[in-house]
A tleap script that builds the chain and sets N, CA, C and O, in Angstrom:
source leaprc.protein.ff14SB
mol = sequence {
  NMET LEU GLU PHE GLU GLN MET GLY PHE ARG
  MET GLY ALA HIE LYS ALA PHE LEU PHE SER
  ARG THR LEU THR ARG PHE GLU VAL VAL VAL
  ASP SER ASP MET ASP ALA GLU THR LEU ALA
  GLU CYS HIE LEU ARG LYS GLY ASP ALA GLN
  ALA ALA VAL ASP GLY TRP ILE ARG THR ALA
  VAL LYS PRO PRO ARG ILE ALA VAL VAL PRO
  ASN ALA ASN THR THR TYR PHE TYR ARG ALA
  ALA CARG
}
set mol.1.N position { 0.822 -1.189 0.000 }
set mol.1.CA position { 0.000 0.000 0.000 }
set mol.1.C position { 0.865 1.251 0.000 }
set mol.1.O position { 0.497 2.252 -0.615 }
set mol.2.N position { 1.979 1.215 0.661 }
set mol.2.CA position { 2.835 2.382 0.738 }
set mol.2.C position { 3.315 2.819 -0.645 }
set mol.2.O position { 3.346 4.014 -0.941 }
set mol.3.N position { 3.693 1.848 -1.501 }
set mol.3.CA position { 4.146 2.193 -2.855 }
set mol.3.C position { 3.041 2.898 -3.631 }
set mol.3.O position { 3.298 3.891 -4.311 }
set mol.4.N position { 1.814 2.391 -3.532 }
set mol.4.CA position { 0.698 3.012 -4.236 }
set mol.4.C position { 0.481 4.437 -3.748 }
set mol.4.O position { 0.237 5.340 -4.549 }
set mol.5.N position { 0.568 4.641 -2.439 }
set mol.5.CA position { 0.383 5.980 -1.892 }
set mol.5.C position { 1.476 6.926 -2.373 }
set mol.5.O position { 1.208 8.102 -2.618 }
set mol.6.N position { 2.691 6.436 -2.509 }
set mol.6.CA position { 3.804 7.279 -2.932 }
set mol.6.C position { 3.826 7.490 -4.443 }
set mol.6.O position { 4.058 8.605 -4.911 }
set mol.7.N position { 3.589 6.437 -5.201 }
set mol.7.CA position { 3.741 6.491 -6.658 }
set mol.7.C position { 2.428 6.752 -7.395 }
set mol.7.O position { 2.449 7.216 -8.535 }
set mol.8.N position { 1.300 6.465 -6.772 }
set mol.8.CA position { 0.024 6.595 -7.455 }
set mol.8.C position { -0.200 5.414 -8.393 }
set mol.8.O position { 0.628 4.507 -8.475 }
set mol.9.N position { -1.322 5.435 -9.095 }
set mol.9.CA position { -1.660 4.342 -10.006 }
set mol.9.C position { -0.867 4.450 -11.295 }
set mol.9.O position { -0.754 5.532 -11.871 }
set mol.10.N position { -0.322 3.340 -11.744 }
set mol.10.CA position { 0.359 3.278 -13.039 }
set mol.10.C position { -0.166 2.039 -13.771 }
set mol.10.O position { -0.072 0.915 -13.279 }
set mol.11.N position { -0.712 2.277 -14.939 }
set mol.11.CA position { -1.242 1.173 -15.729 }
set mol.11.C position { -0.080 0.458 -16.405 }
set mol.11.O position { 0.784 1.101 -17.002 }
set mol.12.N position { -0.055 -0.867 -16.314 }
set mol.12.CA position { 0.975 -1.641 -16.978 }
set mol.12.C position { 0.839 -1.541 -18.490 }
set mol.12.O position { -0.245 -1.280 -19.011 }
set mol.13.N position { 1.943 -1.749 -19.183 }
set mol.13.CA position { 1.958 -1.603 -20.645 }
set mol.13.C position { 0.946 -2.521 -21.311 }
set mol.13.O position { 0.306 -2.120 -22.283 }
set mol.14.N position { 0.782 -3.743 -20.813 }
set mol.14.CA position { -0.159 -4.671 -21.444 }
set mol.14.C position { -1.596 -4.182 -21.314 }
set mol.14.O position { -2.385 -4.323 -22.247 }
set mol.15.N position { -1.941 -3.606 -20.162 }
set mol.15.CA position { -3.296 -3.094 -19.988 }
set mol.15.C position { -3.520 -1.847 -20.844 }
set mol.15.O position { -4.592 -1.666 -21.421 }
set mol.16.N position { -2.514 -1.002 -20.922 }
set mol.16.CA position { -2.627 0.190 -21.767 }
set mol.16.C position { -2.818 -0.211 -23.230 }
set mol.16.O position { -3.608 0.406 -23.945 }
set mol.17.N position { -2.099 -1.239 -23.675 }
set mol.17.CA position { -2.246 -1.720 -25.049 }
set mol.17.C position { -3.662 -2.233 -25.288 }
set mol.17.O position { -4.286 -1.873 -26.286 }
set mol.18.N position { -4.174 -3.064 -24.390 }
set mol.18.CA position { -5.520 -3.615 -24.559 }
set mol.18.C position { -6.576 -2.509 -24.547 }
set mol.18.O position { -7.541 -2.555 -25.309 }
set mol.19.N position { -6.386 -1.528 -23.687 }
set mol.19.CA position { -7.320 -0.415 -23.615 }
set mol.19.C position { -7.298 0.390 -24.914 }
set mol.19.O position { -8.351 0.743 -25.444 }
set mol.20.N position { -6.108 0.678 -25.423 }
set mol.20.CA position { -6.012 1.446 -26.663 }
set mol.20.C position { -6.577 0.667 -27.836 }
set mol.20.O position { -7.180 1.253 -28.734 }
set mol.21.N position { -6.392 -0.640 -27.841 }
set mol.21.CA position { -6.951 -1.467 -28.912 }
set mol.21.C position { -8.473 -1.397 -28.886 }
set mol.21.O position { -9.107 -1.345 -29.940 }
set mol.22.N position { -9.056 -1.395 -27.715 }
set mol.22.CA position { -10.506 -1.278 -27.589 }
set mol.22.C position { -10.985 0.050 -28.171 }
set mol.22.O position { -11.996 0.098 -28.872 }
set mol.23.N position { -10.257 1.128 -27.877 }
set mol.23.CA position { -10.661 2.447 -28.362 }
set mol.23.C position { -10.541 2.575 -29.869 }
set mol.23.O position { -11.245 3.385 -30.472 }
set mol.24.N position { -9.663 1.792 -30.496 }
set mol.24.CA position { -9.543 1.864 -31.952 }
set mol.24.C position { -10.540 0.951 -32.657 }
set mol.24.O position { -10.836 1.164 -33.833 }
set mol.25.N position { -11.053 -0.043 -31.978 }
set mol.25.CA position { -11.986 -0.994 -32.599 }
set mol.25.C position { -13.457 -0.645 -32.375 }
set mol.25.O position { -14.321 -1.058 -33.148 }
set mol.26.N position { -13.734 0.105 -31.332 }
set mol.26.CA position { -15.117 0.381 -30.958 }
set mol.26.C position { -15.297 1.858 -30.678 }
set mol.26.O position { -14.351 2.552 -30.308 }
set mol.27.N position { -16.520 2.333 -30.858 }
set mol.27.CA position { -16.847 3.701 -30.457 }
set mol.27.C position { -17.158 3.666 -28.967 }
set mol.27.O position { -18.058 2.947 -28.533 }
set mol.28.N position { -16.425 4.432 -28.197 }
set mol.28.CA position { -16.568 4.443 -26.743 }
set mol.28.C position { -16.999 5.838 -26.305 }
set mol.28.O position { -16.384 6.835 -26.684 }
set mol.29.N position { -18.056 5.899 -25.508 }
set mol.29.CA position { -18.535 7.154 -24.940 }
set mol.29.C position { -18.530 6.991 -23.422 }
set mol.29.O position { -18.995 5.981 -22.893 }
set mol.30.N position { -18.004 7.989 -22.738 }
set mol.30.CA position { -17.927 7.945 -21.280 }
set mol.30.C position { -18.910 8.953 -20.702 }
set mol.30.O position { -18.817 10.153 -20.963 }
set mol.31.N position { -19.847 8.452 -19.919 }
set mol.31.CA position { -20.812 9.296 -19.212 }
set mol.31.C position { -20.282 9.424 -17.794 }
set mol.31.O position { -20.433 8.510 -16.984 }
set mol.32.N position { -19.666 10.552 -17.496 }
set mol.32.CA position { -18.939 10.711 -16.241 }
set mol.32.C position { -19.026 12.137 -15.753 }
set mol.32.O position { -19.328 13.052 -16.519 }
set mol.33.N position { -18.762 12.320 -14.479 }
set mol.33.CA position { -18.677 13.662 -13.913 }
set mol.33.C position { -17.348 14.328 -14.268 }
set mol.33.O position { -17.180 15.530 -14.065 }
set mol.34.N position { -16.405 13.544 -14.798 }
set mol.34.CA position { -15.117 14.127 -15.192 }
set mol.34.C position { -15.340 15.111 -16.336 }
set mol.34.O position { -16.257 14.938 -17.139 }
set mol.35.N position { -14.506 16.136 -16.409 }
set mol.35.CA position { -14.669 17.128 -17.461 }
set mol.35.C position { -14.170 16.569 -18.801 }
set mol.35.O position { -13.323 15.677 -18.844 }
set mol.36.N position { -14.714 17.111 -19.877 }
set mol.36.CA position { -14.421 16.627 -21.232 }
set mol.36.C position { -12.936 16.754 -21.568 }
set mol.36.O position { -12.392 15.901 -22.269 }
set mol.37.N position { -12.281 17.794 -21.084 }
set mol.37.CA position { -10.863 18.000 -21.394 }
set mol.37.C position { -9.999 16.887 -20.793 }
set mol.37.O position { -9.095 16.377 -21.454 }
set mol.38.N position { -10.276 16.517 -19.552 }
set mol.38.CA position { -9.516 15.443 -18.907 }
set mol.38.C position { -9.736 14.130 -19.639 }
set mol.38.O position { -8.786 13.386 -19.881 }
set mol.39.N position { -10.983 13.842 -19.993 }
set mol.39.CA position { -11.269 12.615 -20.730 }
set mol.39.C position { -10.586 12.624 -22.093 }
set mol.39.O position { -10.062 11.600 -22.531 }
set mol.40.N position { -10.588 13.761 -22.759 }
set mol.40.CA position { -9.940 13.863 -24.072 }
set mol.40.C position { -8.439 13.593 -23.965 }
set mol.40.O position { -7.855 13.017 -24.883 }
set mol.41.N position { -7.813 13.994 -22.874 }
set mol.41.CA position { -6.398 13.700 -22.668 }
set mol.41.C position { -6.150 12.195 -22.593 }
set mol.41.O position { -5.047 11.724 -22.872 }
set mol.42.N position { -7.178 11.452 -22.216 }
set mol.42.CA position { -7.096 9.979 -22.155 }
set mol.42.C position { -7.660 9.342 -23.421 }
set mol.42.O position { -7.871 8.130 -23.465 }
set mol.43.N position { -7.904 10.144 -24.443 }
set mol.43.CA position { -8.456 9.681 -25.724 }
set mol.43.C position { -9.852 9.105 -25.561 }
set mol.43.O position { -10.230 8.155 -26.246 }
set mol.44.N position { -10.609 9.690 -24.647 }
set mol.44.CA position { -11.986 9.267 -24.404 }
set mol.44.C position { -12.926 10.409 -24.750 }
set mol.44.O position { -12.585 11.581 -24.595 }
set mol.45.N position { -14.118 10.049 -25.223 }
set mol.45.CA position { -15.123 11.038 -25.604 }
set mol.45.C position { -16.199 11.086 -24.541 }
set mol.45.O position { -16.812 10.067 -24.220 }
set mol.46.N position { -16.429 12.259 -23.999 }
set mol.46.CA position { -17.482 12.445 -23.006 }
set mol.46.C position { -18.821 12.533 -23.719 }
set mol.46.O position { -18.924 13.146 -24.782 }
set mol.47.N position { -19.833 11.929 -23.145 }
set mol.47.CA position { -21.155 12.015 -23.729 }
set mol.47.C position { -22.205 11.486 -22.781 }
set mol.47.O position { -21.891 10.880 -21.756 }
set mol.48.N position { -23.433 11.717 -23.127 }
set mol.48.CA position { -24.557 11.202 -22.355 }
set mol.48.C position { -24.840 9.780 -22.811 }
set mol.48.O position { -25.007 9.535 -24.006 }
set mol.49.N position { -24.896 8.848 -21.884 }
set mol.49.CA position { -25.065 7.434 -22.228 }
set mol.49.C position { -26.338 7.198 -23.043 }
set mol.49.O position { -26.295 6.521 -24.070 }
set mol.50.N position { -27.450 7.740 -22.602 }
set mol.50.CA position { -28.712 7.494 -23.308 }
set mol.50.C position { -28.691 8.105 -24.690 }
set mol.50.O position { -29.169 7.488 -25.643 }
set mol.51.N position { -28.150 9.302 -24.823 }
set mol.51.CA position { -28.080 9.954 -26.138 }
set mol.51.C position { -27.186 9.148 -27.084 }
set mol.51.O position { -27.496 9.019 -28.268 }
set mol.52.N position { -26.084 8.607 -26.569 }
set mol.52.CA position { -25.187 7.802 -27.402 }
set mol.52.C position { -25.889 6.532 -27.882 }
set mol.52.O position { -25.826 6.193 -29.064 }
set mol.53.N position { -26.551 5.839 -26.975 }
set mol.53.CA position { -27.263 4.608 -27.349 }
set mol.53.C position { -28.367 4.920 -28.355 }
set mol.53.O position { -28.519 4.209 -29.349 }
set mol.54.N position { -29.130 5.966 -28.108 }
set mol.54.CA position { -30.195 6.354 -29.041 }
set mol.54.C position { -29.620 6.651 -30.427 }
set mol.54.O position { -30.195 6.241 -31.436 }
set mol.55.N position { -28.505 7.352 -30.481 }
set mol.55.CA position { -27.876 7.682 -31.761 }
set mol.55.C position { -27.379 6.452 -32.491 }
set mol.55.O position { -27.556 6.329 -33.703 }
set mol.56.N position { -26.756 5.534 -31.754 }
set mol.56.CA position { -26.259 4.297 -32.386 }
set mol.56.C position { -27.417 3.485 -32.964 }
set mol.56.O position { -27.311 2.941 -34.063 }
set mol.57.N position { -28.511 3.407 -32.229 }
set mol.57.CA position { -29.673 2.651 -32.715 }
set mol.57.C position { -30.285 3.345 -33.941 }
set mol.57.O position { -30.645 2.686 -34.917 }
set mol.58.N position { -30.398 4.660 -33.885 }
set mol.58.CA position { -31.015 5.431 -34.969 }
set mol.58.C position { -30.214 5.348 -36.263 }
set mol.58.O position { -30.802 5.326 -37.344 }
set mol.59.N position { -28.895 5.301 -36.179 }
set mol.59.CA position { -28.063 5.350 -37.384 }
set mol.59.C position { -27.542 3.987 -37.839 }
set mol.59.O position { -26.849 3.897 -38.853 }
set mol.60.N position { -27.865 2.944 -37.111 }
set mol.60.CA position { -27.346 1.610 -37.454 }
set mol.60.C position { -28.015 1.060 -38.706 }
set mol.60.O position { -29.219 1.221 -38.906 }
set mol.61.N position { -27.223 0.414 -39.536 }
set mol.61.CA position { -27.743 -0.248 -40.734 }
set mol.61.C position { -28.406 -1.563 -40.343 }
set mol.61.O position { -29.440 -1.931 -40.899 }
set mol.62.N position { -27.816 -2.264 -39.395 }
set mol.62.CA position { -28.406 -3.481 -38.840 }
set mol.62.C position { -28.411 -3.321 -37.321 }
set mol.62.O position { -27.731 -2.431 -36.810 }
set mol.63.N position { -29.147 -4.145 -36.585 }
set mol.63.CA position { -29.210 -3.967 -35.129 }
set mol.63.C position { -27.797 -3.944 -34.519 }
set mol.63.O position { -27.029 -4.892 -34.686 }
set mol.64.N position { -27.465 -2.857 -33.814 }
set mol.64.CA position { -26.119 -2.752 -33.259 }
set mol.64.C position { -25.948 -3.608 -32.005 }
set mol.64.O position { -26.910 -3.927 -31.307 }
set mol.65.N position { -24.709 -3.963 -31.749 }
set mol.65.CA position { -24.359 -4.642 -30.497 }
set mol.65.C position { -23.792 -3.568 -29.579 }
set mol.65.O position { -22.751 -2.975 -29.861 }
set mol.66.N position { -24.491 -3.329 -28.482 }
set mol.66.CA position { -24.141 -2.243 -27.581 }
set mol.66.C position { -23.912 -2.807 -26.186 }
set mol.66.O position { -24.686 -3.634 -25.705 }
set mol.67.N position { -22.843 -2.354 -25.541 }
set mol.67.CA position { -22.578 -2.735 -24.158 }
set mol.67.C position { -22.573 -1.476 -23.307 }
set mol.67.O position { -21.877 -0.508 -23.614 }
set mol.68.N position { -23.344 -1.498 -22.251 }
set mol.68.CA position { -23.326 -0.419 -21.263 }
set mol.68.C position { -22.636 -1.003 -20.046 }
set mol.68.O position { -23.100 -1.987 -19.470 }
set mol.69.N position { -21.520 -0.390 -19.656 }
set mol.69.CA position { -20.671 -0.984 -18.631 }
set mol.69.C position { -20.541 -0.041 -17.434 }
set mol.69.O position { -19.738 0.891 -17.465 }
set mol.70.N position { -21.331 -0.278 -16.375 }
set mol.70.CA position { -21.126 0.520 -15.165 }
set mol.70.C position { -19.781 0.137 -14.538 }
set mol.70.O position { -19.373 -1.022 -14.601 }
set mol.71.N position { -19.114 1.085 -13.950 }
set mol.71.CA position { -17.807 0.845 -13.314 }
set mol.71.C position { -16.827 0.217 -14.288 }
set mol.71.O position { -16.134 -0.745 -13.957 }
set mol.72.N position { -16.775 0.768 -15.489 }
set mol.72.CA position { -15.952 0.186 -16.549 }
set mol.72.C position { -14.464 0.196 -16.236 }
set mol.72.O position { -13.707 -0.562 -16.842 }
set mol.73.N position { -14.031 1.028 -15.314 }
set mol.73.CA position { -12.611 1.059 -14.981 }
set mol.73.C position { -12.148 -0.220 -14.292 }
set mol.73.O position { -10.946 -0.439 -14.144 }
set mol.74.N position { -13.076 -1.057 -13.874 }
set mol.74.CA position { -12.697 -2.315 -13.233 }
set mol.74.C position { -13.070 -3.523 -14.084 }
set mol.74.O position { -13.068 -4.654 -13.598 }
set mol.75.N position { -13.389 -3.285 -15.343 }
set mol.75.CA position { -13.880 -4.341 -16.218 }
set mol.75.C position { -13.086 -4.352 -17.519 }
set mol.75.O position { -12.698 -3.299 -18.027 }
set mol.76.N position { -12.847 -5.545 -18.056 }
set mol.76.CA position { -12.269 -5.650 -19.391 }
set mol.76.C position { -12.953 -6.784 -20.126 }
set mol.76.O position { -13.275 -7.808 -19.525 }
set mol.77.N position { -13.180 -6.613 -21.420 }
set mol.77.CA position { -13.888 -7.582 -22.227 }
set mol.77.C position { -12.964 -8.203 -23.251 }
set mol.77.O position { -11.952 -7.620 -23.640 }
set mol.78.N position { -13.328 -9.380 -23.673 }
set mol.78.CA position { -12.633 -10.008 -24.803 }
set mol.78.C position { -13.670 -10.763 -25.616 }
set mol.78.O position { -14.715 -11.159 -25.101 }
set mol.79.N position { -13.371 -10.953 -26.879 }
set mol.79.CA position { -14.276 -11.680 -27.759 }
set mol.79.C position { -13.812 -13.126 -27.810 }
set mol.79.O position { -12.701 -13.415 -28.254 }
set mol.80.N position { -14.659 -14.022 -27.358 }
set mol.80.CA position { -14.328 -15.447 -27.359 }
set mol.80.C position { -14.418 -15.995 -28.772 }
set mol.80.O position { -15.187 -15.499 -29.595 }
set mol.81.N position { -13.637 -17.007 -29.039 }
set mol.81.CA position { -13.699 -17.678 -30.349 }
set mol.81.C position { -15.073 -18.298 -30.514 }
set mol.81.O position { -15.670 -18.796 -29.559 }
set mol.82.N position { -15.557 -18.259 -31.731 }
set mol.82.CA position { -16.903 -18.814 -31.995 }
set mol.82.C position { -16.806 -20.161 -32.615 }
set mol.82.O position { -17.829 -20.781 -32.907 }
savepdb mol mol.pdb
quit
């Protein structure tokens, strides 16, 4: 715990890679109290969750696959082989 208190959180390279890969493969919108500028520094787009979902449904050519992830900072997804 002492190291975390002194150094703060540091994301490992493998997690940063997986996170960046997610951002390049999917449209991600963050509905958060954080300001848009801070989120943009993390390559994240601030938006209203309901407005984003409504827009994706309205503009989709076929039914979209949408995931709403509460507490997404503690979650990671992968696509299983079919």
